[in-house]
mmCIF file of the N, C-alpha and C atoms, coordinates in Angstrom:
data_MODEL
# 
_entry.id   MODEL 
# 
loop_
_atom_site.group_PDB 
_atom_site.id 
_atom_site.type_symbol 
_atom_site.label_atom_id 
_atom_site.label_alt_id 
_atom_site.label_comp_id 
_atom_site.label_asym_id 
_atom_site.label_entity_id 
_atom_site.label_seq_id 
_atom_site.pdbx_PDB_ins_code 
_atom_site.Cartn_x 
_atom_site.Cartn_y 
_atom_site.Cartn_z 
_atom_site.occupancy 
_atom_site.B_iso_or_equiv 
_atom_site.pdbx_formal_charge 
_atom_site.auth_seq_id 
_atom_site.auth_comp_id 
_atom_site.auth_asym_id 
_atom_site.auth_atom_id 
_atom_site.pdbx_PDB_model_num 
ATOM 1   N N  . MET A 1 1  ? -176.848 11.519 -69.152 1.00 0.00 ? 1  MET A N  1 
ATOM 2   C CA . MET A 1 1  ? -176.440 12.416 -70.211 1.00 0.00 ? 1  MET A CA 1 
ATOM 3   C C  . MET A 1 1  ? -175.433 11.685 -71.073 1.00 0.00 ? 1  MET A C  1 
ATOM 4   N N  . GLY A 1 2  ? -175.642 11.765 -72.366 1.00 0.00 ? 2  GLY A N  1 
ATOM 5   C CA . GLY A 1 2  ? -174.731 11.100 -73.278 1.00 0.00 ? 2  GLY A CA 1 
ATOM 6   C C  . GLY A 1 2  ? -173.404 11.831 -73.370 1.00 0.00 ? 2  GLY A C  1 
ATOM 7   N N  . LEU A 1 3  ? -172.402 11.089 -73.743 1.00 0.00 ? 3  LEU A N  1 
ATOM 8   C CA . LEU A 1 3  ? -171.062 11.652 -73.855 1.00 0.00 ? 3  LEU A CA 1 
ATOM 9   C C  . LEU A 1 3  ? -171.023 12.767 -74.896 1.00 0.00 ? 3  LEU A C  1 
ATOM 10  N N  . ALA A 1 4  ? -171.738 12.596 -75.992 1.00 0.00 ? 4  ALA A N  1 
ATOM 11  C CA . ALA A 1 4  ? -171.773 13.625 -77.035 1.00 0.00 ? 4  ALA A CA 1 
ATOM 12  C C  . ALA A 1 4  ? -172.416 14.904 -76.505 1.00 0.00 ? 4  ALA A C  1 
ATOM 13  N N  . ASP A 1 5  ? -173.488 14.757 -75.728 1.00 0.00 ? 5  ASP A N  1 
ATOM 14  C CA . ASP A 1 5  ? -174.153 15.932 -75.147 1.00 0.00 ? 5  ASP A CA 1 
ATOM 15  C C  . ASP A 1 5  ? -173.231 16.654 -74.179 1.00 0.00 ? 5  ASP A C  1 
ATOM 16  N N  . LYS A 1 6  ? -172.517 15.892 -73.372 1.00 0.00 ? 6  LYS A N  1 
ATOM 17  C CA . LYS A 1 6  ? -171.584 16.500 -72.431 1.00 0.00 ? 6  LYS A CA 1 
ATOM 18  C C  . LYS A 1 6  ? -170.503 17.278 -73.166 1.00 0.00 ? 6  LYS A C  1 
ATOM 19  N N  . ALA A 1 7  ? -170.002 16.700 -74.244 1.00 0.00 ? 7  ALA A N  1 
ATOM 20  C CA . ALA A 1 7  ? -168.956 17.355 -75.018 1.00 0.00 ? 7  ALA A CA 1 
ATOM 21  C C  . ALA A 1 7  ? -169.472 18.635 -75.666 1.00 0.00 ? 7  ALA A C  1 
ATOM 22  N N  . LYS A 1 8  ? -170.680 18.591 -76.217 1.00 0.00 ? 8  LYS A N  1 
ATOM 23  C CA . LYS A 1 8  ? -171.262 19.782 -76.839 1.00 0.00 ? 8  LYS A CA 1 
ATOM 24  C C  . LYS A 1 8  ? -171.478 20.881 -75.807 1.00 0.00 ? 8  LYS A C  1 
ATOM 25  N N  . ASN A 1 9  ? -171.982 20.514 -74.647 1.00 0.00 ? 9  ASN A N  1 
ATOM 26  C CA . ASN A 1 9  ? -172.217 21.509 -73.595 1.00 0.00 ? 9  ASN A CA 1 
ATOM 27  C C  . ASN A 1 9  ? -170.903 22.101 -73.107 1.00 0.00 ? 9  ASN A C  1 
ATOM 28  N N  . ALA A 1 10 ? -169.891 21.272 -72.948 1.00 0.00 ? 10 ALA A N  1 
ATOM 29  C CA . ALA A 1 10 ? -168.585 21.765 -72.506 1.00 0.00 ? 10 ALA A CA 1 
ATOM 30  C C  . ALA A 1 10 ? -167.979 22.693 -73.550 1.00 0.00 ? 10 ALA A C  1 
ATOM 31  N N  . ALA A 1 11 ? -168.148 22.352 -74.821 1.00 0.00 ? 11 ALA A N  1 
ATOM 32  C CA . ALA A 1 11 ? -167.615 23.195 -75.896 1.00 0.00 ? 11 ALA A CA 1 
ATOM 33  C C  . ALA A 1 11 ? -168.342 24.531 -75.938 1.00 0.00 ? 11 ALA A C  1 
ATOM 34  N N  . GLN A 1 12 ? -169.655 24.502 -75.768 1.00 0.00 ? 12 GLN A N  1 
ATOM 35  C CA . GLN A 1 12 ? -170.425 25.745 -75.775 1.00 0.00 ? 12 GLN A CA 1 
ATOM 36  C C  . GLN A 1 12 ? -170.040 26.621 -74.580 1.00 0.00 ? 12 GLN A C  1 
ATOM 37  N N  . ASP A 1 13 ? -169.844 26.008 -73.427 1.00 0.00 ? 13 ASP A N  1 
ATOM 38  C CA . ASP A 1 13 ? -169.444 26.754 -72.244 1.00 0.00 ? 13 ASP A CA 1 
ATOM 39  C C  . ASP A 1 13 ? -168.054 27.371 -72.437 1.00 0.00 ? 13 ASP A C  1 
ATOM 40  N N  . ALA A 1 14 ? -167.135 26.585 -72.975 1.00 0.00 ? 14 ALA A N  1 
ATOM 41  C CA . ALA A 1 14 ? -165.779 27.089 -73.201 1.00 0.00 ? 14 ALA A CA 1 
ATOM 42  C C  . ALA A 1 14 ? -165.780 28.232 -74.217 1.00 0.00 ? 14 ALA A C  1 
ATOM 43  N N  . ALA A 1 15 ? -166.549 28.080 -75.279 1.00 0.00 ? 15 ALA A N  1 
ATOM 44  C CA . ALA A 1 15 ? -166.632 29.141 -76.287 1.00 0.00 ? 15 ALA A CA 1 
ATOM 45  C C  . ALA A 1 15 ? -167.231 30.399 -75.679 1.00 0.00 ? 15 ALA A C  1 
ATOM 46  N N  . GLY A 1 16 ? -168.204 30.226 -74.818 1.00 0.00 ? 16 GLY A N  1 
ATOM 47  C CA . GLY A 1 16 ? -168.810 31.376 -74.144 1.00 0.00 ? 16 GLY A CA 1 
ATOM 48  C C  . GLY A 1 16 ? -167.818 32.100 -73.255 1.00 0.00 ? 16 GLY A C  1 
ATOM 49  N N  . LYS A 1 17 ? -166.994 31.330 -72.566 1.00 0.00 ? 17 LYS A N  1 
ATOM 50  C CA . LYS A 1 17 ? -165.980 31.944 -71.699 1.00 0.00 ? 17 LYS A CA 1 
ATOM 51  C C  . LYS A 1 17 ? -164.953 32.718 -72.516 1.00 0.00 ? 17 LYS A C  1 
ATOM 52  N N  . VAL A 1 18 ? -164.584 32.164 -73.666 1.00 0.00 ? 18 VAL A N  1 
ATOM 53  C CA . VAL A 1 18 ? -163.622 32.849 -74.540 1.00 0.00 ? 18 VAL A CA 1 
ATOM 54  C C  . VAL A 1 18 ? -164.242 34.149 -75.068 1.00 0.00 ? 18 VAL A C  1 
ATOM 55  N N  . LYS A 1 19 ? -165.481 34.062 -75.547 1.00 0.00 ? 19 LYS A N  1 
ATOM 56  C CA . LYS A 1 19 ? -166.145 35.267 -76.061 1.00 0.00 ? 19 LYS A CA 1 
ATOM 57  C C  . LYS A 1 19 ? -166.240 36.335 -74.976 1.00 0.00 ? 19 LYS A C  1 
ATOM 58  N N  . GLU A 1 20 ? -166.598 35.916 -73.770 1.00 0.00 ? 20 GLU A N  1 
ATOM 59  C CA . GLU A 1 20 ? -166.716 36.869 -72.673 1.00 0.00 ? 20 GLU A CA 1 
ATOM 60  C C  . GLU A 1 20 ? -165.367 37.527 -72.382 1.00 0.00 ? 20 GLU A C  1 
ATOM 61  N N  . ALA A 1 21 ? -164.307 36.741 -72.348 1.00 0.00 ? 21 ALA A N  1 
ATOM 62  C CA . ALA A 1 21 ? -162.973 37.268 -72.058 1.00 0.00 ? 21 ALA A CA 1 
ATOM 63  C C  . ALA A 1 21 ? -162.507 38.227 -73.157 1.00 0.00 ? 21 ALA A C  1 
ATOM 64  N N  . VAL A 1 22 ? -162.745 37.850 -74.411 1.00 0.00 ? 22 VAL A N  1 
ATOM 65  C CA . VAL A 1 22 ? -162.349 38.724 -75.523 1.00 0.00 ? 22 VAL A CA 1 
ATOM 66  C C  . VAL A 1 22 ? -163.175 40.011 -75.482 1.00 0.00 ? 22 VAL A C  1 
ATOM 67  N N  . GLY A 1 23 ? -164.444 39.896 -75.189 1.00 0.00 ? 23 GLY A N  1 
ATOM 68  C CA . GLY A 1 23 ? -165.299 41.080 -75.078 1.00 0.00 ? 23 GLY A CA 1 
ATOM 69  C C  . GLY A 1 23 ? -164.837 42.012 -73.978 1.00 0.00 ? 23 GLY A C  1 
ATOM 70  N N  . ASP A 1 24 ? -164.436 41.426 -72.836 1.00 0.00 ? 24 ASP A N  1 
ATOM 71  C CA . ASP A 1 24 ? -163.902 42.236 -71.732 1.00 0.00 ? 24 ASP A CA 1 
ATOM 72  C C  . ASP A 1 24 ? -162.606 42.929 -72.143 1.00 0.00 ? 24 ASP A C  1 
ATOM 73  N N  . ALA A 1 25 ? -161.743 42.190 -72.798 1.00 0.00 ? 25 ALA A N  1 
ATOM 74  C CA . ALA A 1 25 ? -160.430 42.724 -73.172 1.00 0.00 ? 25 ALA A CA 1 
ATOM 75  C C  . ALA A 1 25 ? -160.527 43.829 -74.215 1.00 0.00 ? 25 ALA A C  1 
ATOM 76  N N  . THR A 1 26 ? -161.499 43.709 -75.104 1.00 0.00 ? 26 THR A N  1 
ATOM 77  C CA . THR A 1 26 ? -161.614 44.685 -76.187 1.00 0.00 ? 26 THR A CA 1 
ATOM 78  C C  . THR A 1 26 ? -162.651 45.766 -75.909 1.00 0.00 ? 26 THR A C  1 
ATOM 79  N N  . GLY A 1 27 ? -163.366 45.631 -74.811 1.00 0.00 ? 27 GLY A N  1 
ATOM 80  C CA . GLY A 1 27 ? -164.413 46.593 -74.496 1.00 0.00 ? 27 GLY A CA 1 
ATOM 81  C C  . GLY A 1 27 ? -165.666 46.407 -75.338 1.00 0.00 ? 27 GLY A C  1 
ATOM 82  N N  . ASN A 1 28 ? -165.825 45.232 -75.920 1.00 0.00 ? 28 ASN A N  1 
ATOM 83  C CA . ASN A 1 28 ? -166.974 44.920 -76.762 1.00 0.00 ? 28 ASN A CA 1 
ATOM 84  C C  . ASN A 1 28 ? -168.061 44.284 -75.897 1.00 0.00 ? 28 ASN A C  1 
ATOM 85  N N  . ASP A 1 29 ? -169.028 45.108 -75.475 1.00 0.00 ? 29 ASP A N  1 
ATOM 86  C CA . ASP A 1 29 ? -170.084 44.613 -74.592 1.00 0.00 ? 29 ASP A CA 1 
ATOM 87  C C  . ASP A 1 29 ? -170.973 43.574 -75.272 1.00 0.00 ? 29 ASP A C  1 
ATOM 88  N N  . ASP A 1 30 ? -171.204 43.724 -76.576 1.00 0.00 ? 30 ASP A N  1 
ATOM 89  C CA . ASP A 1 30 ? -172.041 42.754 -77.291 1.00 0.00 ? 30 ASP A CA 1 
ATOM 90  C C  . ASP A 1 30 ? -171.410 41.365 -77.270 1.00 0.00 ? 30 ASP A C  1 
ATOM 91  N N  . LEU A 1 31 ? -170.115 41.289 -77.502 1.00 0.00 ? 31 LEU A N  1 
ATOM 92  C CA . LEU A 1 31 ? -169.420 40.002 -77.502 1.00 0.00 ? 31 LEU A CA 1 
ATOM 93  C C  . LEU A 1 31 ? -169.389 39.419 -76.091 1.00 0.00 ? 31 LEU A C  1 
ATOM 94  N N  . ARG A 1 32 ? -169.167 40.259 -75.105 1.00 0.00 ? 32 ARG A N  1 
ATOM 95  C CA . ARG A 1 32 ? -169.161 39.802 -73.707 1.00 0.00 ? 32 ARG A CA 1 
ATOM 96  C C  . ARG A 1 32 ? -170.525 39.230 -73.341 1.00 0.00 ? 32 ARG A C  1 
ATOM 97  N N  . ASN A 1 33 ? -171.584 39.941 -73.718 1.00 0.00 ? 33 ASN A N  1 
ATOM 98  C CA . ASN A 1 33 ? -172.938 39.476 -73.411 1.00 0.00 ? 33 ASN A CA 1 
ATOM 99  C C  . ASN A 1 33 ? -173.276 38.187 -74.151 1.00 0.00 ? 33 ASN A C  1 
ATOM 100 N N  . GLU A 1 34 ? -172.805 38.080 -75.389 1.00 0.00 ? 34 GLU A N  1 
ATOM 101 C CA . GLU A 1 34 ? -173.031 36.852 -76.155 1.00 0.00 ? 34 GLU A CA 1 
ATOM 102 C C  . GLU A 1 34 ? -172.340 35.669 -75.480 1.00 0.00 ? 34 GLU A C  1 
ATOM 103 N N  . GLY A 1 35 ? -171.139 35.903 -74.976 1.00 0.00 ? 35 GLY A N  1 
ATOM 104 C CA . GLY A 1 35 ? -170.418 34.852 -74.262 1.00 0.00 ? 35 GLY A CA 1 
ATOM 105 C C  . GLY A 1 35 ? -171.143 34.416 -73.001 1.00 0.00 ? 35 GLY A C  1 
ATOM 106 N N  . GLN A 1 36 ? -171.677 35.383 -72.279 1.00 0.00 ? 36 GLN A N  1 
ATOM 107 C CA . GLN A 1 36 ? -172.428 35.048 -71.063 1.00 0.00 ? 36 GLN A CA 1 
ATOM 108 C C  . GLN A 1 36 ? -173.697 34.279 -71.414 1.00 0.00 ? 36 GLN A C  1 
ATOM 109 N N  . ALA A 1 37 ? -174.339 34.660 -72.511 1.00 0.00 ? 37 ALA A N  1 
ATOM 110 C CA . ALA A 1 37 ? -175.547 33.952 -72.950 1.00 0.00 ? 37 ALA A CA 1 
ATOM 111 C C  . ALA A 1 37 ? -175.223 32.513 -73.328 1.00 0.00 ? 37 ALA A C  1 
ATOM 112 N N  . ASP A 1 38 ? -174.114 32.304 -74.027 1.00 0.00 ? 38 ASP A N  1 
ATOM 113 C CA . ASP A 1 38 ? -173.704 30.948 -74.399 1.00 0.00 ? 38 ASP A CA 1 
ATOM 114 C C  . ASP A 1 38 ? -173.468 30.098 -73.155 1.00 0.00 ? 38 ASP A C  1 
ATOM 115 N N  . GLN A 1 39 ? -172.844 30.680 -72.158 1.00 0.00 ? 39 GLN A N  1 
ATOM 116 C CA . GLN A 1 39 ? -172.595 29.944 -70.919 1.00 0.00 ? 39 GLN A CA 1 
ATOM 117 C C  . GLN A 1 39 ? -173.909 29.607 -70.222 1.00 0.00 ? 39 GLN A C  1 
ATOM 118 N N  . GLY A 1 40 ? -174.845 30.535 -70.243 1.00 0.00 ? 40 GLY A N  1 
ATOM 119 C CA . GLY A 1 40 ? -176.153 30.295 -69.634 1.00 0.00 ? 40 GLY A CA 1 
ATOM 120 C C  . GLY A 1 40 ? -176.910 29.184 -70.339 1.00 0.00 ? 40 GLY A C  1 
ATOM 121 N N  . LYS A 1 41 ? -176.871 29.193 -71.670 1.00 0.00 ? 41 LYS A N  1 
ATOM 122 C CA . LYS A 1 41 ? -177.536 28.138 -72.441 1.00 0.00 ? 41 LYS A CA 1 
ATOM 123 C C  . LYS A 1 41 ? -176.927 26.778 -72.118 1.00 0.00 ? 41 LYS A C  1 
ATOM 124 N N  . SER A 1 42 ? -175.623 26.742 -71.995 1.00 0.00 ? 42 SER A N  1 
ATOM 125 C CA . SER A 1 42 ? -174.935 25.501 -71.677 1.00 0.00 ? 42 SER A CA 1 
ATOM 126 C C  . SER A 1 42 ? -175.368 24.979 -70.309 1.00 0.00 ? 42 SER A C  1 
ATOM 127 N N  . SER A 1 43 ? -175.470 25.880 -69.356 1.00 0.00 ? 43 SER A N  1 
ATOM 128 C CA . SER A 1 43 ? -175.884 25.488 -68.005 1.00 0.00 ? 43 SER A CA 1 
ATOM 129 C C  . SER A 1 43 ? -177.315 24.953 -67.997 1.00 0.00 ? 43 SER A C  1 
ATOM 130 N N  . LEU A 1 44 ? -178.202 25.596 -68.759 1.00 0.00 ? 44 LEU A N  1 
ATOM 131 C CA . LEU A 1 44 ? -179.583 25.132 -68.822 1.00 0.00 ? 44 LEU A CA 1 
ATOM 132 C C  . LEU A 1 44 ? -179.677 23.754 -69.463 1.00 0.00 ? 44 LEU A C  1 
ATOM 133 N N  . LYS A 1 45 ? -178.901 23.543 -70.523 1.00 0.00 ? 45 LYS A N  1 
ATOM 134 C CA . LYS A 1 45 ? -178.899 22.231 -71.167 1.00 0.00 ? 45 LYS A CA 1 
ATOM 135 C C  . LYS A 1 45 ? -178.394 21.157 -70.213 1.00 0.00 ? 45 LYS A C  1 
ATOM 136 N N  . LYS A 1 46 ? -177.354 21.483 -69.470 1.00 0.00 ? 46 LYS A N  1 
ATOM 137 C CA . LYS A 1 46 ? -176.799 20.524 -68.518 1.00 0.00 ? 46 LYS A CA 1 
ATOM 138 C C  . LYS A 1 46 ? -177.826 20.197 -67.438 1.00 0.00 ? 46 LYS A C  1 
ATOM 139 N N  . ALA A 1 47 ? -178.518 21.213 -66.950 1.00 0.00 ? 47 ALA A N  1 
ATOM 140 C CA . ALA A 1 47 ? -179.541 20.982 -65.930 1.00 0.00 ? 47 ALA A CA 1 
ATOM 141 C C  . ALA A 1 47 ? -180.665 20.111 -66.477 1.00 0.00 ? 47 ALA A C  1 
ATOM 142 N N  . GLY A 1 48 ? -181.084 20.371 -67.709 1.00 0.00 ? 48 GLY A N  1 
ATOM 143 C CA . GLY A 1 48 ? -182.133 19.561 -68.330 1.00 0.00 ? 48 GLY A CA 1 
ATOM 144 C C  . GLY A 1 48 ? -181.713 18.112 -68.490 1.00 0.00 ? 48 GLY A C  1 
ATOM 145 N N  . GLU A 1 49 ? -180.481 17.901 -68.900 1.00 0.00 ? 49 GLU A N  1 
ATOM 146 C CA . GLU A 1 49 ? -179.985 16.530 -69.048 1.00 0.00 ? 49 GLU A CA 1 
ATOM 147 C C  . GLU A 1 49 ? -179.901 15.833 -67.682 1.00 0.00 ? 49 GLU A C  1 
ATOM 148 N N  . ASN A 1 50 ? -179.507 16.560 -66.651 1.00 0.00 ? 50 ASN A N  1 
ATOM 149 C CA . ASN A 1 50 ? -179.438 15.984 -65.313 1.00 0.00 ? 50 ASN A CA 1 
ATOM 150 C C  . ASN A 1 50 ? -180.820 15.576 -64.820 1.00 0.00 ? 50 ASN A C  1 
ATOM 151 N N  . ILE A 1 51 ? -181.828 16.379 -65.142 1.00 0.00 ? 51 ILE A N  1 
ATOM 152 C CA . ILE A 1 51 ? -183.195 16.036 -64.750 1.00 0.00 ? 51 ILE A CA 1 
ATOM 153 C C  . ILE A 1 51 ? -183.650 14.787 -65.485 1.00 0.00 ? 51 ILE A C  1 
ATOM 154 N N  . LYS A 1 52 ? -183.376 14.719 -66.786 1.00 0.00 ? 52 LYS A N  1 
ATOM 155 C CA . LYS A 1 52 ? -183.754 13.513 -67.548 1.00 0.00 ? 52 LYS A CA 1 
ATOM 156 C C  . LYS A 1 52 ? -183.055 12.285 -66.982 1.00 0.00 ? 52 LYS A C  1 
ATOM 157 N N  . ASP A 1 53 ? -181.785 12.423 -66.631 1.00 0.00 ? 53 ASP A N  1 
ATOM 158 C CA . ASP A 1 53 ? -181.034 11.300 -66.072 1.00 0.00 ? 53 ASP A CA 1 
ATOM 159 C C  . ASP A 1 53 ? -181.618 10.865 -64.723 1.00 0.00 ? 53 ASP A C  1 
ATOM 160 N N  . ALA A 1 54 ? -182.071 11.817 -63.940 1.00 0.00 ? 54 ALA A N  1 
ATOM 161 C CA . ALA A 1 54 ? -182.639 11.499 -62.629 1.00 0.00 ? 54 ALA A CA 1 
ATOM 162 C C  . ALA A 1 54 ? -183.925 10.656 -62.781 1.00 0.00 ? 54 ALA A C  1 
ATOM 163 N N  . PHE A 1 55 ? -184.719 10.952 -63.800 1.00 0.00 ? 55 PHE A N  1 
ATOM 164 C CA . PHE A 1 55 ? -185.951 10.201 -63.991 1.00 0.00 ? 55 PHE A CA 1 
ATOM 165 C C  . PHE A 1 55 ? -185.712 8.849  -64.632 1.00 0.00 ? 55 PHE A C  1 
ATOM 166 N N  . LYS A 1 56 ? -184.574 8.663  -65.294 1.00 0.00 ? 56 LYS A N  1 
ATOM 167 C CA . LYS A 1 56 ? -184.245 7.368  -65.873 1.00 0.00 ? 56 LYS A CA 1 
ATOM 168 C C  . LYS A 1 56 ? -183.896 6.354  -64.794 1.00 0.00 ? 56 LYS A C  1 
ATOM 169 N N  . ASP A 1 57 ? -183.326 6.844  -63.690 1.00 0.00 ? 57 ASP A N  1 
ATOM 170 C CA . ASP A 1 57 ? -182.892 5.948  -62.614 1.00 0.00 ? 57 ASP A CA 1 
ATOM 171 C C  . ASP A 1 57 ? -184.041 5.564  -61.772 1.00 0.00 ? 57 ASP A C  1 
# 
């Protein structure tokens, strides 16, 4: 996984966590769900990159 990809995934995960926390604090279920979705997308991207890296070796 490239360094840029890792940084993008980490940023997306962090943004998702912030959205989820703000959604929880304000009672905004849509924002909370959006944050959870962002975290899920980040995890899927990371898993895909790990699989690509495994086949490169």
